[in-house]
TORMARDREN-772818 format. One line per 10 residues: number of its first residue (from 1); their letters; for each residue x, y, z of N, C-alpha, C. Coordinates in steps of 0.1 Angstrom, whole numbers, plus 5000, padded with zeros to 4 digits. Layout:
NUM) A) X:Y:Z:X:Y:Z:X:Y:Z; ...
END
This chain:
1) XXXXXXXXXX) 0583:3431:1631:0592:3429:1613:0582:3440:1608; 0597:3449:1601:0587:3462:1597:0578:3458:1580; 0571:3466:1574:0565:3461:1567:0574:3458:1554; 0585:3463:1553:0595:3459:1539:0600:3445:1539; 0598:3441:1554:0610:3428:1553:0596:3423:1552; 0585:3425:1549:0572:3415:1549:0570:3417:1528; 0577:3422:1522:0577:3426:1509:0579:3414:1500; 0575:3409:1493:0572:3395:1485:0580:3399:1474; 0582:3387:1467:0584:3384:1449:0591:3373:1451; 0595:3372:1434:0598:3360:1429:0612:3359:1425
11) XXXXXXXXXX) 0620:3344:1433:0632:3341:1429:0628:3326:1425; 0636:3325:1414:0644:3312:1412:0653:3303:1420; 0659:3314:1424:0674:3301:1428:0682:3316:1431; 0686:3312:1444:0701:3320:1451:0711:3314:1449; 0722:3314:1445:0734:3310:1445:0745:3316:1456; 0749:3307:1464:0763:3314:1471:0775:3309:1464; 0786:3322:1472:0801:3321:1473:0799:3313:1457; 0792:3332:1444:0791:3336:1433:0808:3340:1431; 0818:3336:1421:0826:3346:1417:0830:3349:1405; 0818:3349:1399:0815:3361:1385:0803:3370:1386
21) XXXXXXXXXX) 0795:3376:1390:0788:3386:1392:0791:3397:1399; 0801:3401:1400:0806:3409:1406:0820:3407:1416; 0825:3418:1423:0842:3420:1426:0837:3405:1440; 0846:3398:1442:0848:3393:1457:0835:3381:1448; 0836:3377:1467:0824:3366:1467:0811:3367:1466; 0802:3366:1466:0787:3370:1459:0776:3360:1463; 0768:3367:1468:0750:3358:1469:0747:3365:1458; 0739:3358:1449:0736:3358:1441:0721:3356:1436; 0706:3362:1434:0698:3364:1438:0692:3366:1423; 0688:3357:1419:0682:3355:1404:0667:3355:1405
31) XXXXXXXXXX) 0664:3368:1403:0647:3375:1404:0641:3369:1389; 0625:3365:1391:0620:3358:1379:0613:3370:1375; 0608:3370:1359:0602:3380:1348:0614:3388:1343; 0613:3388:1330:0625:3395:1321:0617:3402:1307; 0615:3409:1303:0606:3417:1290:0611:3410:1274; 0626:3413:1277:0631:3402:1266:0631:3392:1262; 0635:3388:1251:0633:3378:1243:0643:3371:1235; 0656:3371:1247:0672:3366:1241:0670:3357:1235; 0674:3356:1219:0676:3339:1210:0678:3334:1220; 0695:3332:1224:0702:3327:1232:0701:3323:1247
41) XXXXXXXXXX) 0689:3330:1260:0684:3334:1265:0696:3321:1274; 0699:3325:1285:0709:3307:1294:0701:3311:1305; 0692:3313:1305:0678:3310:1318:0665:3317:1313; 0662:3299:1306:0648:3306:1300:0638:3304:1308; 0639:3294:1318:0632:3296:1332:0628:3307:1337; 0638:3320:1338:0635:3337:1343:0627:3346:1337; 0619:3338:1324:0612:3349:1318:0598:3350:1321; 0589:3341:1327:0578:3342:1330:0582:3347:1344; 0574:3361:1346:0573:3363:1365:0570:3353:1372; 0558:3348:1368:0553:3336:1380:0559:3323:1381
51) XXXXXXXXXX) 0557:3312:1391:0565:3305:1395:0559:3294:1383; 0568:3284:1375:0562:3278:1362:0571:3264:1366; 0564:3253:1360:0569:3237:1359:0579:3237:1349; 0588:3224:1352:0599:3220:1342:0595:3208:1338; 0593:3202:1333:0592:3189:1324:0607:3183:1323; 0610:3169:1331:0629:3164:1325:0614:3153:1322; 0611:3150:1311:0614:3140:1299:0622:3127:1302; 0633:3126:1308:0641:3115:1308:0642:3109:1311; 0628:3111:1327:0629:3105:1340:0606:3102:1338; 0604:3111:1327:0589:3104:1332:0588:3094:1325
61) XXXXXXXXXX) 0576:3089:1329:0569:3074:1325:0556:3074:1327; 0552:3086:1318:0541:3089:1314:0529:3087:1323; 0531:3084:1336:0521:3073:1347:0507:3081:1343; 0508:3093:1346:0501:3105:1346:0492:3108:1361; 0502:3104:1366:0500:3113:1383:0495:3131:1384; 0506:3130:1373:0502:3144:1377:0490:3159:1373; 0489:3145:1360:0480:3156:1353:0462:3151:1364; 0463:3136:1370:0451:3136:1385:0455:3148:1391; 0464:3152:1396:0465:3156:1406:0460:3174:1406; 0466:3180:1395:0466:3192:1390:0452:3195:1395
71) XXXXXXXXXX) 0446:3209:1400:0433:3212:1406:0428:3221:1397; 0439:3228:1388:0432:3234:1378:0430:3228:1362; 0435:3216:1361:0435:3212:1352:0443:3212:1338; 0456:3220:1346:0463:3225:1335:0472:3218:1331; 0469:3203:1332:0485:3187:1329:0472:3183:1321; 0479:3179:1308:0472:3166:1302:0483:3155:1296; 0481:3145:1294:0491:3136:1289:0491:3132:1272; 0496:3135:1262:0489:3128:1252:0505:3121:1246; 0499:3105:1241:0507:3101:1234:0525:3102:1245; 0525:3101:1256:0536:3102:1265:0540:3109:1266
81) XXXXXXXXXX) 0533:3123:1261:0544:3134:1263:0535:3143:1276; 0537:3152:1283:0529:3155:1292:0533:3170:1289; 0517:3176:1286:0517:3191:1288:0510:3201:1299; 0518:3212:1298:0511:3218:1309:0508:3232:1304; 0496:3238:1306:0487:3249:1299:0492:3260:1311; 0501:3268:1305:0507:3281:1317:0496:3287:1314; 0488:3291:1309:0476:3298:1311:0470:3294:1323; 0470:3282:1322:0457:3279:1334:0472:3275:1349; 0478:3274:1346:0487:3268:1360:0486:3283:1367; 0491:3277:1375:0490:3291:1390:0504:3286:1399
91) XXXXXXXXXX) 0516:3275:1394:0521:3275:1395:0522:3267:1415; 0512:3262:1416:0513:3254:1431:0520:3246:1434; 0524:3241:1423:0534:3229:1426:0528:3214:1436; 0515:3210:1431:0505:3200:1435:0511:3189:1430; 0514:3185:1415:0516:3179:1405:0534:3175:1408; 0540:3185:1410:0551:3183:1411:0554:3173:1422; 0545:3171:1433:0544:3160:1444:0542:3153:1443; 0531:3153:1432:0525:3140:1431:0534:3132:1423; 0544:3138:1415:0551:3129:1404:0560:3118:1411; 0557:3101:1409:0565:3095:1418:0584:3097:1412
101) XXXXXXXXXX) 0587:3101:1400:0600:3097:1392:0602:3112:1394; 0597:3119:1402:0603:3137:1405:0606:3140:1389; 0599:3138:1379:0599:3146:1365:0601:3159:1365; 0591:3167:1374:0584:3180:1371:0594:3186:1386; 0592:3201:1381:0599:3208:1388:0592:3215:1390; 0595:3227:1400:0591:3242:1401:0599:3248:1404; 0603:3266:1396:0610:3273:1393:0603:3284:1399; 0610:3284:1407:0599:3298:1411:0597:3297:1424; 0597:3303:1432:0596:3307:1445:0590:3325:1449; 0575:3321:1459:0573:3332:1467:0580:3338:1476
111) XXXXXXXXXX) 0593:3347:1481:0595:3351:1497:0597:3359:1497; 0598:3362:1510:0601:3379:1514:0616:3384:1516; 0618:3401:1515:0624:3403:1516:0635:3396:1528; 0626:3394:1539:0641:3392:1553:0639:3379:1552; 0632:3370:1544:0639:3353:1539:0648:3351:1534; 0651:3364:1520:0663:3364:1512:0675:3366:1526; 0668:3379:1529:0685:3384:1537:0693:3377:1548; 0681:3370:1552:0684:3362:1562:0700:3349:1557; 0692:3345:1543:0706:3338:1535:0714:3347:1529; 0715:3358:1531:0727:3365:1523:0733:3368:1539
121) XXXXXXXXXX) 0731:3370:1550:0734:3371:1563:0745:3359:1564; 0742:3349:1561:0746:3335:1559:0758:3334:1557; 0765:3346:1544:0773:3342:1538:0781:3356:1539; 0781:3366:1553:0786:3379:1550:0799:3373:1554; 0802:3369:1563:0810:3365:1569:0823:3362:1559; 0820:3353:1547:0833:3353:1537:0832:3360:1523; 0830:3375:1526:0825:3382:1518:0836:3395:1517; 0847:3397:1530:0855:3403:1530:0852:3413:1525; 0865:3426:1516:0861:3435:1516:0856:3441:1500; 0853:3430:1493:0848:3429:1482:0840:3428:1480
131) XXXXXXXXXX) 0833:3414:1483:0823:3409:1483:0811:3411:1485; 0795:3404:1488:0780:3409:1489:0769:3405:1481; 0758:3407:1479:0751:3405:1472:0747:3410:1457; 0746:3404:1449:0740:3409:1437:0724:3403:1430; 0723:3414:1427:0707:3410:1424:0708:3406:1404; 0701:3399:1402:0703:3393:1385:0687:3387:1386; 0690:3380:1371:0677:3374:1372:0677:3363:1352; 0669:3371:1347:0656:3376:1346:0659:3390:1345; 0650:3402:1349:0651:3413:1344:0649:3418:1358; 0658:3424:1370:0653:3428:1377:0646:3438:1379
141) XXXXXXXXXX) 0646:3454:1375:0639:3458:1372:0627:3457:1368; 0622:3441:1364:0607:3436:1365:0598:3438:1378; 0611:3432:1391:0602:3436:1403:0609:3441:1408; 0608:3455:1408:0617:3470:1410:0612:3472:1421; 0603:3469:1429:0600:3476:1448:0602:3466:1450; 0604:3451:1452:0609:3439:1456:0627:3439:1455; 0632:3448:1447:0644:3451:1443:0649:3461:1451; 0641:3468:1454:0652:3478:1465:0645:3480:1474; 0639:3470:1479:0637:3467:1492:0650:3455:1496; 0654:3445:1489:0664:3439:1488:0672:3446:1488
151) XXXXXXXXXX) 0678:3459:1484:0693:3463:1480:0695:3477:1493; 0683:3480:1497:0683:3491:1507:0683:3481:1521; 0675:3469:1526:0683:3459:1535:0692:3452:1537; 0696:3455:1526:0715:3447:1524:0719:3459:1531; 0719:3471:1527:0730:3484:1529:0729:3484:1543; 0715:3482:1549:0714:3483:1565:0723:3476:1570; 0728:3462:1569:0733:3457:1567:0752:3454:1567; 0752:3468:1560:0765:3468:1557:0766:3458:1553; 0757:3453:1535:0769:3442:1524:0764:3456:1512; 0778:3451:1506:0776:3461:1495:0769:3458:1485
161) XXXXXXXXXX) 0763:3460:1471:0753:3452:1464:0756:3458:1453; 0751:3453:1442:0752:3452:1427:0741:3442:1419; 0740:3454:1409:0729:3443:1395:0732:3443:1390; 0728:3433:1381:0728:3425:1371:0721:3429:1360; 0715:3441:1348:0707:3447:1342:0704:3443:1330; 0699:3443:1323:0695:3449:1304:0693:3461:1307; 0691:3474:1313:0682:3484:1317:0670:3487:1307; 0664:3474:1307:0653:3477:1301:0643:3480:1311; 0635:3490:1312:0629:3492:1322:0622:3510:1325; 0615:3517:1337:0614:3527:1335:0630:3536:1339
171) XXXXXXXXXX) 0629:3547:1340:0642:3554:1347:0639:3558:1357; 0626:3561:1366:0621:3555:1376:0622:3545:1388; 0620:3531:1376:0625:3523:1385:0640:3519:1390; 0642:3523:1376:0660:3524:1376:0666:3530:1390; 0666:3546:1392:0665:3553:1394:0665:3553:1412; 0658:3548:1416:0652:3542:1427:0664:3534:1427; 0662:3525:1424:0674:3510:1429:0691:3515:1428; 0693:3529:1422:0700:3535:1421:0710:3541:1437; 0702:3542:1447:0705:3547:1456:0707:3542:1469; 0706:3528:1460:0716:3513:1472:0717:3504:1467
181) XXXXXXXXXX) 0725:3509:1454:0733:3503:1447:0747:3508:1445; 0756:3494:1445:0771:3501:1447:0777:3498:1428; 0773:3487:1424:0778:3487:1410:0766:3479:1404; 0767:3486:1391:0760:3483:1383:0766:3470:1369; 0759:3460:1370:0761:3451:1360:0756:3451:1349; 0757:3461:1339:0749:3464:1325:0751:3455:1313; 0745:3450:1309:0740:3438:1300:0742:3447:1283; 0747:3447:1274:0742:3450:1262:0744:3443:1252; 0733:3435:1254:0729:3425:1244:0735:3426:1228; 0732:3440:1224:0733:3446:1209:0738:3461:1215
191) XXXXXXXXXX) 0747:3465:1201:0742:3479:1202:0743:3486:1194; 0738:3478:1184:0727:3486:1169:0719:3480:1169; 0711:3488:1166:0692:3490:1173:0684:3478:1166; 0689:3480:1151:0679:3471:1142:0686:3451:1147; 0694:3450:1151:0698:3435:1158:0693:3432:1165; 0698:3444:1176:0691:3442:1190:0673:3439:1192; 0666:3445:1186:0656:3444:1176:0650:3430:1174; 0658:3422:1167:0661:3413:1159:0660:3402:1174; 0671:3401:1182:0680:3393:1192:0671:3390:1202; 0667:3406:1204:0659:3402:1220:0644:3405:1217
201) XXXXXXXXXX) 0634:3408:1205:0623:3416:1204:0624:3424:1213; 0630:3435:1213:0628:3450:1222:0639:3460:1218; 0633:3471:1215:0642:3482:1208:0649:3484:1223; 0663:3488:1219:0673:3493:1229:0675:3506:1227; 0662:3514:1226:0666:3528:1229:0667:3535:1237; 0656:3525:1248:0653:3530:1265:0663:3522:1273; 0670:3513:1268:0683:3511:1277:0696:3518:1274; 0697:3524:1262:0705:3534:1260:0710:3547:1273; 0696:3551:1268:0691:3562:1272:0693:3562:1291; 0688:3549:1296:0690:3551:1311:0702:3548:1314
211) XXXXXXXXXX) 0711:3541:1304:0725:3537:1311:0729:3551:1309; 0732:3560:1302:0735:3577:1298:0733:3585:1313; 0717:3584:1319:0707:3589:1326:0718:3579:1345; 0719:3571:1340:0723:3564:1352:0739:3567:1354; 0747:3572:1346:0762:3577:1344:0764:3587:1346; 0754:3601:1339:0749:3611:1348:0748:3618:1358; 0735:3608:1363:0729:3618:1373:0734:3606:1387; 0740:3597:1386:0752:3589:1400:0763:3587:1394; 0772:3595:1390:0787:3597:1389:0791:3581:1393; 0788:3584:1409:0800:3580:1418:0792:3560:1420
221) XXXXXXXXXX) 0786:3559:1408:0779:3545:1407:0789:3540:1396; 0800:3531:1396:0805:3522:1388:0797:3507:1380; 0795:3509:1370:0792:3509:1360:0808:3496:1351; 0801:3485:1352:0802:3475:1343:0800:3470:1330; 0800:3472:1319:0793:3466:1303:0795:3455:1305; 0787:3445:1300:0790:3433:1299:0779:3426:1286; 0789:3422:1279:0778:3411:1265:0778:3399:1261; 0770:3396:1260:0776:3379:1257:0775:3379:1242; 0788:3374:1239:0792:3372:1230:0784:3357:1224; 0779:3359:1211:0771:3350:1197:0775:3351:1191
231) XXXXXXXXXX) 0783:3340:1187:0788:3340:1171:0776:3339:1162; 0777:3349:1150:0769:3353:1141:0757:3361:1143; 0757:3362:1156:0745:3372:1159:0748:3389:1168; 0758:3389:1177:0764:3402:1178:0782:3401:1179; 0785:3395:1170:0797:3394:1174:0810:3400:1160; 0803:3404:1155:0808:3413:1142:0814:3426:1146; 0822:3429:1138:0833:3444:1139:0827:3453:1141; 0817:3456:1137:0808:3470:1135:0806:3470:1152; 0797:3458:1159:0793:3459:1171:0804:3460:1180; 0814:3454:1180:0825:3457:1193:0827:3468:1189
241) XXXXXXXXXX) 0833:3476:1176:0836:3485:1177:0826:3497:1185; 0811:3497:1177:0804:3505:1190:0804:3503:1202; 0806:3490:1210:0804:3491:1223:0816:3496:1227; 0828:3492:1219:0839:3504:1224:0841:3516:1228; 0837:3525:1216:0824:3537:1220:0817:3542:1233; 0809:3535:1231:0796:3534:1243:0802:3536:1250; 0813:3527:1256:0820:3525:1269:0827:3541:1273; 0832:3546:1262:0839:3555:1265:0832:3564:1267; 0819:3565:1260:0810:3578:1267:0806:3574:1279; 0807:3566:1283:0797:3565:1296:0811:3565:1311
251) XXXXXXXXXX) 0811:3579:1311:0823:3582:1319:0825:3571:1330; 0813:3569:1340:0817:3555:1353:0818:3546:1351; 0819:3543:1336:0823:3529:1330:0838:3523:1333; 0840:3516:1342:0852:3518:1348:0861:3500:1338; 0848:3494:1333:0856:3477:1327:0845:3478:1316; 0847:3461:1308:0835:3461:1297:0841:3446:1297; 0836:3436:1293:0832:3420:1301:0829:3412:1288; 0836:3406:1279:0830:3400:1269:0827:3384:1274; 0813:3380:1274:0811:3368:1281:0810:3356:1269; 0820:3347:1268:0816:3339:1254:0804:3330:1257
261) XXXXXXXXXX) 0792:3327:1245:0780:3321:1248:0786:3309:1254; 0774:3300:1260:0774:3287:1266:0765:3282:1260; 0757:3270:1260:0746:3261:1259:0742:3260:1268; 0745:3258:1280:0738:3257:1293:0723:3258:1297; 0719:3265:1294:0705:3270:1292:0692:3259:1282; 0704:3255:1275:0696:3248:1266:0687:3236:1274; 0690:3226:1282:0684:3214:1288:0671:3220:1298; 0672:3234:1302:0661:3240:1304:0648:3244:1295; 0656:3248:1282:0643:3251:1272:0635:3242:1270; 0644:3229:1266:0642:3217:1264:0625:3211:1277
271) XXXXXXXXXX) 0627:3215:1286:0622:3211:1298:0610:3223:1297; 0612:3231:1293:0601:3242:1290:0593:3240:1276; 0597:3227:1269:0586:3224:1255:0592:3240:1248; 0602:3246:1251:0611:3259:1239:0619:3248:1227; 0615:3261:1217:0629:3256:1203:0639:3256:1209; 0649:3244:1204:0662:3254:1206:0670:3260:1200; 0678:3264:1203:0692:3277:1204:0700:3264:1197; 0707:3268:1183:0716:3264:1175:0731:3267:1180; 0734:3273:1189:0745:3287:1193:0763:3277:1191; 0767:3287:1190:0784:3279:1192:0789:3288:1199
281) XXXXXXXXXX) 0797:3281:1204:0807:3288:1216:0821:3293:1209; 0824:3307:1216:0841:3313:1202:0847:3307:1209; 0858:3303:1196:0872:3302:1209:0877:3309:1218; 0889:3309:1225:0898:3324:1229:0903:3329:1220; 0906:3323:1207:0915:3333:1198:0907:3343:1195; 0893:3334:1196:0884:3343:1189:0879:3358:1193; 0877:3350:1209:0878:3362:1220:0883:3375:1222; 0898:3368:1225:0909:3376:1224:0908:3389:1213; 0907:3383:1202:0905:3395:1189:0890:3404:1189; 0882:3397:1195:0871:3409:1199:0879:3416:1209
291) XXXXXXXXXX) 0882:3409:1221:0887:3419:1234:0896:3432:1228; 0906:3428:1217:0909:3441:1216:0905:3453:1204; 0898:3444:1200:0885:3458:1191:0879:3470:1199; 0872:3461:1210:0865:3470:1221:0872:3474:1225; 0885:3472:1229:0897:3478:1235:0900:3494:1226; 0896:3492:1220:0904:3501:1213:0899:3519:1214; 0882:3513:1224:0876:3525:1231:0884:3534:1241; 0895:3527:1247:0899:3528:1258:0897:3525:1272; 0885:3517:1274:0881:3510:1289:0891:3496:1286; 0896:3493:1300:0898:3478:1300:0887:3468:1293
301) XX) 0891:3456:1294:0881:3448:1284:0887:3435:1288; 0876:3427:1296:0875:3413:1300:0873:3407:1295
END
């Protein structure tokens, strides 16, 4: 096996037969680690790069088996609540195996490029002319070396490739991935700079610069702009108009997708001991009105 096949990264899920992560049937590989802290994050377990423990309070009986088993002393039980010191936790999974109630789950595992591509190859028969592999996260650019090896290996196997990215990372990392990527699903959390900083904890200056360079230097690479619609945060007319204008100026952008907020990440948020996000799912009528605003920029909106 070549050295690239032995390259390792951390994934927290590999989903098969996905229909919403690019065209056709996809195998979606979820990479761990993300520098953004979106208030509404749908995959809060993806933010930390290292494997980490999820605790299901509904299954836990407070027996203390996890505390006794942890070789690093990272687990403590107080008043029936299990606490995990993430600084001390190495993600070894010993506490998971020790729990008789299956109340603990390890999110994230170290895998090699070859291991991931073997799973992708098992789905290849179902891809047809449009399907393929999508790298998502987390933020793919946070594991750019691993991602590049996955993309290159997939292309050698004649598998179509896509990346879902916020664009937050170095241009050199994005450029390296672009050579082996057919489609970019480019997430625009917010177009307005101050609001992007407020909602994600990071500036979008580099994100927009990377988007412009990607379209300019790799005009043959198709880009879909995607925005999660979070009522009260990024669904203003001003932001939707700005999104439409952004799409208009990105020549290789072929469509814009507006994705209604869902609260599927709330259970994981609680299992990680994080504060809840109280969000609202927009109605279909509201979504259609926003699509009309974005469509004024001239690109198809879905």
